[in-house]
C-alpha positions in Angstrom: 13.1 0.3 -3.7 10.9 3.3 -4.3 7.6 4.1 -2.8 4.6 6.2 -3.7 3.6 7.9 -0.6 1.6 11.0 -2.0 -1.6 10.4 -0.1 0.0 10.1 3.1 1.9 13.3 2.8 -1.2 14.9 1.6 -3.1 13.9 4.7 -0.3 15.2 7.0 -0.1 18.4 5.2 -4.0 18.8 5.5 -3.9 18.0 9.1 -1.1 20.8 9.5 -2.9 23.2 7.2 0.1 23.8 5.1 0.5 24.7 1.6 2.3 22.7 -0.9 5.0 25.6 -0.9 5.2 25.5 2.9 5.5 21.5 2.9 8.1 21.7 0.2 10.1 24.3 2.3 9.8 22.1 5.4 11.0 19.1 3.5 13.7 21.2 1.9 12.8 20.2 -1.7 11.3 22.3 -4.7 7.6 22.9 -4.6 7.3 21.3 -8.1 9.0 18.0 -6.6 6.7 18.0 -3.8 3.5 18.5 -5.8 4.7 15.4 -8.0 5.4 13.2 -5.0 2.0 14.1 -3.6 0.3 13.3 -6.9 2.4 9.9 -6.9 4.0 11.0 -10.0 7.3 10.6 -8.5 8.1 7.8 -5.9 10.8 8.1 -3.1 13.6 6.0 -2.1 13.4 4.6 1.5 16.2 6.7 2.7 14.5 9.8 1.4 11.3 8.7 3.0 13.0 8.2 6.3 14.4 11.8 6.2 10.9 13.0 5.4 9.5 11.1 8.5 12.4 12.6 10.8 11.6 16.1 9.4 7.7 15.9 9.9 8.2 14.3 13.3 6.2 11.1 12.5 7.3 7.4 12.2 8.2 6.1 8.9 5.3 3.7 9.3 2.8 6.5 9.1 4.4 7.4 5.5 3.9 4.0 4.2 1.1 2.7 2.0 -1.1 0.3 3.8 0.2 -2.6 1.9 3.6 -2.1 3.4 4.8 -3.3 6.9 8.0 -2.2 8.8 10.0 -4.6 10.7 12.3 -3.0 13.2 13.3 -5.9 15.7 17.0 -6.0 16.3 18.3 -9.4 16.3 21.6 -11.0 17.7 23.7 -9.6 14.8 22.7 -6.1 15.5 20.6 -5.9 12.3 18.0 -3.3 12.9 15.2 -3.9 10.5 13.5 -3.4 7.1 10.3 -3.0 5.0 8.2 -5.9 4.0 6.5 -5.4 0.7 4.3 -8.4 -0.4 6.6 -11.2 0.0 9.8 -9.1 -0.3 12.0 -7.8 2.5 14.0 -4.7 1.8 16.8 -4.1 4.6 17.2 -0.6 5.8 21.0 -1.1 4.9 21.7 -3.4 2.4 25.5 -3.6 3.0 25.0 -4.3 6.8 22.7 -7.3 5.7 25.2 -8.7 3.1 27.9 -8.7 5.7 25.7 -10.4 8.1 24.8 -13.2 5.7 28.4 -13.6 4.5 29.4 -14.1 8.1 26.6 -16.7 8.6 27.9 -18.4 5.5 31.4 -18.6 6.8 30.2 -20.0 10.0 28.0 -22.6 8.3 30.9 -23.5 6.1 33.1 -24.2 9.2 30.5 -26.0 10.9 30.0 -28.4 7.7 33.8 -28.8 7.4 33.8 -29.9 11.1 31.2 -32.5 10.5 32.9 -33.9 7.4 36.1 -34.3 9.4 34.1 -36.1 12.3 32.4 -38.5 9.8 35.6 -39.6 8.3 
C-alpha cells in the first residue's frame, strides 16, 4: 500500500522552517525525490513512512491523510496493528498476520474434527 503524504510533510517542514533540501537531508533522500513526494507525485510505502515518522520525531498518524486511520491495539496473538483505509485493513507486518491466520485456521479445523467425532 502506497500513501500520498505530501501535504503533511510540507506542514511539518513549514513548522520547522526547513528548506526542501534540508528536509531531504534529514530524511536521507535526494532533494528531487523529496520534492516529488511533497507534490504528491510520488507515494510512499508504509514502512518508508514509518521511517520518516521516526526520523522526524512524530507519530505515523501525524503523517497520514485524514481519510486513513491507524490501529495499534495488540491482541492475544501479539499482533501489533495496521492501517485502515476505507474498508480495507493493511497490517504493519503482513507475514505475521498470515501466520496468525494460518494458526487460527488450524485450531478451527481441529475443533471441527472434534465436533464431527463427537456427533458420530
